[in-house]
Kinemage of the C-alpha trace (Angstrom):
@kinemage 1
@onewidth
@group {chain A} dominant
@subgroup {mainchain}
@vectorlist {calphas} color= white
{ca unk a 1} P 118.220 50.387 13.272
{ca unk a 2} L 119.491 46.967 14.332
{ca unk a 3} L 120.969 47.531 17.793
{ca unk a 4} L 119.739 46.173 21.119
{ca unk a 5} L 117.046 47.558 23.401
{ca unk a 6} L 118.754 49.388 26.329
{ca unk a 7} L 115.642 49.102 28.511
{ca unk a 8} L 115.641 45.325 28.198
{ca unk a 9} L 119.344 45.295 29.003
{ca unk a 10} L 118.694 47.552 32.001
{ca unk a 11} L 116.285 44.987 33.459
{ca unk a 12} L 118.736 42.143 32.913
{ca unk a 13} L 121.674 44.035 34.416
{ca unk a 14} L 119.621 45.281 37.365
{ca unk a 15} L 119.011 41.680 38.471
{ca unk a 16} L 122.778 41.233 38.841
{ca unk a 17} L 123.862 44.538 40.379
{ca unk a 18} L 120.908 45.457 42.619
{ca unk a 19} L 119.536 43.512 45.570
{ca unk a 20} L 117.179 44.186 48.488
{ca unk a 21} L 118.075 43.355 52.087
{ca unk a 22} L 115.582 44.044 54.878
{ca unk a 23} L 113.690 46.421 52.626
{ca unk a 24} L 116.803 48.422 51.659
{ca unk a 25} L 118.077 48.530 48.076
{ca unk a 26} L 121.788 47.722 47.768
{ca unk a 27} L 123.913 48.448 44.673
{ca unk a 28} L 127.135 46.827 43.531
{ca unk a 29} L 130.250 49.068 43.480
{ca unk a 30} L 133.803 48.312 42.462
{ca unk a 31} L 135.591 51.219 44.156
{ca unk a 32} L 135.386 54.553 45.974
{ca unk a 33} L 137.879 57.302 45.238
{ca unk a 34} L 138.732 60.979 45.193
{ca unk a 35} L 139.647 62.809 41.995
{ca unk a 36} L 140.388 66.127 40.305
{ca unk a 37} L 137.177 66.316 38.255
{ca unk a 38} L 134.843 69.234 39.089
{ca unk a 39} L 137.704 70.795 41.003
{ca unk a 40} L 137.701 67.847 43.409
{ca unk a 41} L 135.007 65.206 43.903
{ca unk a 42} L 134.382 62.023 45.890
{ca unk a 43} L 133.220 59.210 43.623
{ca unk a 44} L 131.555 55.852 43.991
{ca unk a 45} L 131.973 53.746 40.846
{ca unk a 46} L 129.004 51.455 40.234
{ca unk a 47} L 128.995 48.123 38.409
{ca unk a 48} L 126.715 47.649 35.397
{ca unk a 49} L 125.250 49.751 32.595
{ca unk a 50} L 122.458 49.558 30.021
{ca unk a 51} L 124.731 50.649 27.154
{ca unk a 52} L 127.862 49.066 25.723
{ca unk a 53} L 129.896 52.101 24.704
{ca unk a 54} L 132.875 51.121 22.591
{ca unk a 55} L 135.020 53.901 24.086
{ca unk a 56} L 134.051 53.328 27.747
{ca unk a 57} L 136.825 53.971 30.276
{ca unk a 58} L 135.180 51.619 32.808
{ca unk a 59} L 134.120 48.871 30.399
{ca unk a 60} L 135.629 46.083 32.505
{ca unk a 61} L 132.996 46.849 35.153
{ca unk a 62} L 130.182 48.559 33.249
{ca unk a 63} L 129.997 45.875 30.541
{ca unk a 64} L 130.426 43.001 32.965
{ca unk a 65} L 128.664 42.199 36.230
{ca unk a 66} L 129.676 40.355 39.360
{ca unk a 67} L 133.018 42.071 39.967
{ca unk a 68} L 132.224 44.208 42.974
{ca unk a 69} L 130.594 44.423 46.387
{ca unk a 70} L 127.084 45.385 47.462
{ca unk a 71} L 126.668 48.503 49.591
{ca unk a 72} L 123.635 50.107 51.202
{ca unk a 73} L 122.797 53.785 50.509
{ca unk a 74} L 124.014 54.737 53.979
{ca unk a 75} L 127.296 52.864 53.450
{ca unk a 76} L 127.847 54.719 50.191
{ca unk a 77} L 126.944 58.074 51.715
{ca unk a 78} L 129.438 57.637 54.549
{ca unk a 79} L 132.218 56.498 52.218
{ca unk a 80} L 131.731 59.499 49.939
{ca unk a 81} L 131.508 61.999 52.780
{ca unk a 82} L 134.612 60.553 54.442
{ca unk a 83} L 136.598 61.029 51.236
{ca unk a 84} L 135.203 64.524 50.678
{ca unk a 85} L 135.797 65.703 54.236
{ca unk a 86} L 139.401 64.459 54.280
{ca unk a 87} L 140.215 66.177 51.003
{ca unk a 88} L 138.126 69.310 51.318
{ca unk a 89} L 135.766 68.516 48.428
{ca unk a 90} L 132.310 70.059 47.936
{ca unk a 91} L 131.093 67.498 45.402
{ca unk a 92} L 129.980 63.859 45.530
{ca unk a 93} L 128.960 61.612 42.636
{ca unk a 94} L 128.259 58.135 41.316
{ca unk a 95} L 130.059 57.220 38.109
{ca unk a 96} L 131.559 54.229 36.308
{ca unk a 97} L 128.416 52.394 35.204
{ca unk a 98} L 124.851 53.755 35.057
{ca unk a 99} L 123.697 54.976 38.516
{ca unk a 100} L 119.998 55.234 37.589
{ca unk a 101} L 119.629 51.438 37.320
{ca unk a 102} L 119.062 51.398 41.103
{ca unk a 103} L 116.407 54.099 41.619
{ca unk a 104} L 115.513 53.544 45.274
{ca unk a 105} L 119.185 53.218 46.212
{ca unk a 106} L 120.006 56.467 44.426
{ca unk a 107} L 117.067 58.382 45.885
{ca unk a 108} L 117.966 57.312 49.414
{ca unk a 109} L 121.548 58.567 48.939
{ca unk a 110} L 120.153 61.893 47.755
{ca unk a 111} L 117.950 62.143 50.845
{ca unk a 112} L 121.051 61.791 52.997
{ca unk a 113} L 123.050 64.310 50.961
{ca unk a 114} L 120.223 66.862 51.153
{ca unk a 115} L 120.927 67.210 54.878
{ca unk a 116} L 124.551 68.254 54.257
{ca unk a 117} L 126.464 71.075 52.575
{ca unk a 118} L 127.594 68.774 49.755
{ca unk a 119} L 126.480 68.902 46.132
{ca unk a 120} L 125.700 65.619 44.384
{ca unk a 121} L 126.429 65.250 40.654
{ca unk a 122} L 124.470 62.517 38.889
{ca unk a 123} L 126.298 61.430 35.739
{ca unk a 124} L 123.834 59.497 33.600
{ca unk a 125} L 123.061 58.516 30.023
{ca unk a 126} L 119.540 59.704 30.834
{ca unk a 127} L 117.652 56.889 29.133
{ca unk a 128} L 115.668 55.740 32.160
{ca unk a 129} L 114.900 59.328 33.173
{ca unk a 130} L 113.692 60.008 29.642
{ca unk a 131} L 111.520 56.912 29.728
{ca unk a 132} L 109.912 57.604 33.113
{ca unk a 133} L 108.755 61.143 33.828
{ca unk a 134} L 108.019 60.215 37.440
{ca unk a 135} L 111.682 59.284 37.903
{ca unk a 136} L 112.621 62.818 36.824
{ca unk a 137} L 110.083 64.295 39.231
{ca unk a 138} L 111.491 62.279 42.142
{ca unk a 139} L 115.041 63.389 41.322
{ca unk a 140} L 114.033 67.039 41.009
{ca unk a 141} L 112.826 67.106 44.620
{ca unk a 142} L 116.396 66.889 45.896
{ca unk a 143} L 117.984 70.286 46.428
{ca unk a 144} L 121.525 68.893 46.535
{ca unk a 145} L 121.310 67.384 43.040
{ca unk a 146} L 122.855 68.399 39.717
{ca unk a 147} L 122.171 66.106 36.725
{ca unk a 148} L 124.654 65.764 33.872
{ca unk a 149} L 122.996 63.964 30.947
{ca unk a 150} L 125.807 62.470 28.857
{ca unk a 151} L 124.812 61.988 25.213
{ca unk a 152} L 126.554 59.259 23.277
{ca unk a 153} L 127.093 60.926 19.934
{ca unk a 154} L 125.282 63.694 18.088
{ca unk a 155} L 122.769 61.647 16.080
{ca unk a 156} L 120.826 58.358 16.257
{ca unk a 157} L 123.331 56.789 13.860
{ca unk a 158} L 126.310 57.841 15.981
{ca unk a 159} L 124.510 56.638 19.122
{ca unk a 160} L 123.991 53.177 17.620
{ca unk a 161} L 127.527 52.976 16.283
{ca unk a 162} L 129.062 53.964 19.620
{ca unk a 163} L 126.822 52.136 22.102
{ca unk a 164} L 125.466 49.093 20.279
{ca unk a 165} L 121.917 50.141 21.225
{ca unk a 166} L 119.391 50.866 18.501
{ca unk a 167} L 119.439 54.465 17.332
{ca unk a 168} L 115.676 54.663 17.791
{ca unk a 169} L 116.322 55.031 21.540
{ca unk a 170} L 118.608 58.063 21.130
{ca unk a 171} L 115.763 60.542 21.630
{ca unk a 172} L 115.229 59.346 25.206
{ca unk a 173} L 118.341 61.295 26.156
{ca unk a 174} L 116.658 64.495 25.002
{ca unk a 175} L 113.497 63.443 26.809
{ca unk a 176} L 115.528 63.187 30.012
{ca unk a 177} L 116.421 66.857 29.745
{ca unk a 178} L 112.811 67.728 28.944
{ca unk a 179} L 111.472 65.712 31.880
{ca unk a 180} L 113.941 67.182 34.360
{ca unk a 181} L 113.322 70.751 33.197
{ca unk a 182} L 109.558 70.190 33.282
{ca unk a 183} L 110.001 68.911 36.841
{ca unk a 184} L 111.528 72.243 37.828
{ca unk a 185} L 115.281 71.741 37.462
{ca unk a 186} L 116.927 74.891 36.157
{ca unk a 187} L 118.783 74.448 32.834
{ca unk a 188} L 122.486 75.083 33.153
{ca unk a 189} L 122.340 75.255 36.932
{ca unk a 190} L 120.806 71.962 38.010
{ca unk a 191} L 120.634 70.039 34.725
{ca unk a 192} L 122.790 70.266 31.614
{ca unk a 193} L 123.874 68.209 28.584
{ca unk a 194} L 127.260 66.629 28.009
{ca unk a 195} L 128.200 64.921 24.756
{ca unk a 196} L 130.932 62.631 23.458
{ca unk a 197} L 132.272 64.487 20.387
{ca unk a 198} L 135.348 62.441 19.464
{ca unk a 199} L 133.442 60.633 16.721
{ca unk a 200} L 130.894 63.264 15.643
{ca unk a 201} L 130.313 64.806 12.248
{ca unk a 202} L 130.249 68.653 12.429
{ca unk a 203} L 126.849 68.747 10.720
{ca unk a 204} L 125.425 66.396 13.316
{ca unk a 205} L 126.829 68.594 16.082
{ca unk a 206} L 124.984 71.601 14.678
{ca unk a 207} L 121.735 69.629 14.482
{ca unk a 208} L 122.322 68.452 18.040
{ca unk a 209} L 122.590 72.056 19.226
{ca unk a 210} L 119.421 72.974 17.343
{ca unk a 211} L 117.587 70.120 19.077
{ca unk a 212} L 118.733 71.395 22.466
{ca unk a 213} L 117.500 74.878 21.625
{ca unk a 214} L 114.105 73.447 20.744
{ca unk a 215} L 113.884 72.122 24.314
{ca unk a 216} L 114.951 75.325 26.001
{ca unk a 217} L 116.367 78.529 24.556
{ca unk a 218} L 120.020 78.863 25.522
{ca unk a 219} L 120.429 75.220 26.562
{ca unk a 220} L 123.165 74.637 23.978
{ca unk a 221} L 125.373 77.169 25.805
{ca unk a 222} L 125.732 74.710 28.656
{ca unk a 223} L 127.104 71.759 26.671
{ca unk a 224} L 129.922 69.953 28.458
{ca unk a 225} L 132.163 68.575 25.711
{ca unk a 226} L 133.560 65.075 26.186
{ca unk a 227} L 136.440 63.545 24.254
{ca unk a 228} L 138.133 60.168 24.447
{ca unk a 229} L 140.985 59.990 26.941
{ca unk a 230} L 143.588 57.547 25.686
{ca unk a 231} L 143.934 55.287 28.676
{ca unk a 232} L 145.573 52.004 27.570
{ca unk a 233} L 142.445 49.933 28.307
{ca unk a 234} L 140.305 52.399 26.298
{ca unk a 235} L 142.671 52.183 23.331
{ca unk a 236} L 142.448 48.389 23.546
{ca unk a 237} L 138.645 48.498 23.499
{ca unk a 238} L 138.456 50.893 20.547
{ca unk a 239} L 140.864 48.726 18.550
{ca unk a 240} L 138.648 45.742 19.208
{ca unk a 241} L 135.734 47.579 17.563
{ca unk a 242} L 137.775 49.364 14.894
{ca unk a 243} L 136.833 52.811 16.244
{ca unk a 244} L 138.932 55.731 15.026
{ca unk a 245} L 138.180 58.938 16.944
{ca unk a 246} L 138.618 62.335 15.303
{ca unk a 247} L 139.910 64.006 18.458
{ca unk a 248} L 141.444 62.584 21.644
{ca unk a 249} L 143.533 63.610 24.633
{ca unk a 250} L 146.341 61.962 26.573
{ca unk a 251} L 145.621 61.293 30.276
{ca unk a 252} L 148.492 63.530 31.403
{ca unk a 253} L 147.667 66.410 29.079
{ca unk a 254} L 143.981 67.224 29.574
{ca unk a 255} L 142.612 70.707 28.850
{ca unk a 256} L 141.100 72.629 31.756
{ca unk a 257} L 137.552 72.261 30.417
{ca unk a 258} L 137.753 68.471 30.774
{ca unk a 259} L 138.763 68.525 34.437
C-alpha cells in the first residue's frame, strides 16, 4: 500500500477551509442549490476533501482549496431552509467535498435542523467518523440526521486505486458504520452504506456485502449503488488518470434508483 494518509490530508485541508470567528466555526462553501436527488433536496456544497477520487464530480472544488466563501452554521442553515421552503423540499444536506472536516460547524447546523421538520442527510466518506468513536456519538444525538457512508470501491485495492489514499485506511469506512450503529443509529433508517461500483470486480462486491453482514445482519440490503455519471468534467478527470469504468450513466438518462 503506497497511497497517502487521508487523516494527514484532512488536517492540512482543514487549515484552508475551516476558520473560527468569535468562537464560531466557519466552513468554506462554493455554492448552495436545490436538486432532484432524494426526491428534492437543498444542498450546500463544501470546499475541500481528504480523498482525491479520480472520478469525483466536484473535483475542481474538493481537490483544490481557496475557491469559495466562508459561512457560519447559522448562515448555512438559513440558506438551506430558504431553498427547501421555496421548493417544498423535506431534505437538507451538505455535499461536494467532505462535510465532516468541520465537526463543530456541522454539529451546530444539526442543532438548528433538529428544531425543524426537515431531515438532514450527511453524505460522507466516513473516515473521520470511523477514526473517532466520539464523533459518531455526537452525530447520533441529532434526531434529524441520516448518515450515508459512501464507500470508494469494494476492496482496499480498489479504494487505493480510486482515491489515491493507502488501501490500509479502507476499513475505517466500515468502522464508521460500526461506530454509528453502536451509538444507536438504526441501520437502514438512520445510517446506511453507499458504494461506487463502476470500477468494482464482482467478487469484491460479494466480499463487501459479506463484510457488511458481519457488522449487522441485513445491512447489505440497504446498499445505495453509485455509478459514474458522465459529466464532461468527470470524463476529463478519468481520462487524466486512465480510468475505464465498467458501468456508467449519462446525466440526462439516470435510472430512478440514482435520483
